[in-house]
C-alpha angles and dihedrals in degrees: 000000000000088000089076092071099042099083087057100038099045097059092042091055090043091053091055092048096048090048089061089050096055092120091061109056097181092050089047090054094050094046094048091048092051091047090054091047089052090049089051092051091048091050092051091047089051091051090051090049093050091045091054103036106023130238113000125205132186129192108209122222094013092282110136123229133297092026100049135049110285126197118196127190122194130159095273094050097043096042092053090042091058092050091046095050091048089055092046090052095051094044087051090060090046091052091052089052090048092049096237090144097059097081116105131272088047098224098126095103097045092047092045090054090048088054089053090051091050092052092049092048091050090058096043106037117116100199136053098235092058088045085060089050091050091051090050091051090053092045095052092046094045093049091053091048093049094050101035106126089352132161128217095282094053092045090054092048090045090054090055090051093048097045093051092046092046088054089051091048091051090051091048093050090048091050092048090050092050092049090049092049091051099042108018093236143070095191108119095219091048090049092058090083102021094053091053090057092063121096113270093247091054092048092052093045096049092042093050091050093051093047091048089056093050090044088060090051091048094044095237122165123307093015099055101093096099097058105068091053097043106046105046094058096057124087108283096245090052091046090049095055091044092049093047099043121015100062089042090055087053093053091044091056089050089055093047094047094046094050097041094048094033094229097178089140088074094053096105091053091050091049092056092043091052095052096045092045092054094050099040092048096052094042089053089051093053091053094057130093099191115082095219091051090050090053091045091057089048089059087063094046095049092049085062090065091053090048089049090060090050093046092054086058100198130118089260092048095049092044089053091048093052091046091047092053091049090051096045098050095068097028096053091043094051093049089059091045090054088048087055091052090051093048092047090050098047106017095238144069095199111119094214089060096048135074143127097038092133087075098040100037109023094163091058089047092053093048091051094046094055093047095043093049090050091051090050091051100245114164136279093021126096094262091063093053093047095044093044090052092052094046092046090052089051092050092048089051091046093237093152098165093050092048090051090051091050092050091048091049089049092055092047089049089056089050094051092047088051087053090059092043094052095039098047106029105028136039126024129293120253088220124020115256113253097242097050114068086179109041089199093051128095115288125236112270116238116226114283092239091059092050097045095046088052090049089051090050091053088051089055089055090053093053093072097059092041089058094029099143093044090049092051092045090053090048091049092052089047089054091050089052091050092054094042098082092167091065091050091051091046091054093052096038104031 
């Protein structure tokens, strides 16, 4: 059972250690890498334990639930945790190659490990107050990462990010306080029965407030406006880990809250939000000229598919949502990493200043093509399996309008990815890129660590389709665990 706490404890201890090593950058890099490897091993071991023995729970400090801090690990939480830590580890290598950790004061590695601990705690926490704490840990770490070595533009964008997230945190703390006042507990397992005893109007009101908070975190319509202005201004490795993880943590907490509190009354609202989020996100992407802004709008659109699986609220729908999150974490991250390689090579991410890279940088072109086709849902890549699962769940539930919206968004996603492909890798630039005096000359070579970590991330995206049936089977069993609230309660209160 002690394995449940390790993915949170290891990066916190590592953050403290690397902070004391700030005078020795190379030592700091090695220690933080080893800490993330240890966190990865602990996460895999926890997944194996949960797979073999069922849901695991741990009460910290010897205080029993619902009084103390409870960590709970089921298949959904541990499966997504393993994928998340793998992405954090590879982006860490990419950031070293990019030199993101050379700015003074040298707090990049401690803060990055704190962010990892916040992500792990968000997946494993068993009560809403500590979910609030986990979000605050991620917010503090992410703000430091966005503004580290920043100029005026990044500070301004970072302020937008912080103000919106502080508003969401205030709403979350208010919601947690109201739930505690009404039920006398914030423990998720304890709320399974106590929340049901509330009047229906109170249940709907508290549930809607909690889901609104998580919708801000996940950038769901109409709370998505902050994301396209916040992410593109940060260093690309920071943007990549944010794009791959933070919104997905938001949608995961929506899934956890909806299933624990059984908020099926809000299903119609979630269905409409899913469809509109898909369409608005991809339409916004088509309207952009900067590659990072296009990819930022696609974060919004793809979250709509995950919300669609939750809104359907069946085993098939939840399984598709979990699988879609697992697919999106590495795919969305690697698209931003490839964008960083392009920007490092040419000095720009503006489509009108790019062109012909398929001849000068074929490796980058291949990495982008695989990731873009997966995002668009082209078989046999992971995006096809995830998107097919969501659409099949919609067809089974006879949600025809939502299925039509998802198919339309898929076609528009393919179009916008083609826009990047044609603009960056084919044709000629309208204006020459700033790094290349001769547009037909050889491009600058990005550091090998940036390239190989991106290659490894693409390999992660290819693991899901290779083991497609096993991945869907794991997602389906995770969905069954999510809907089986009795098993969750039994794990916390044996």
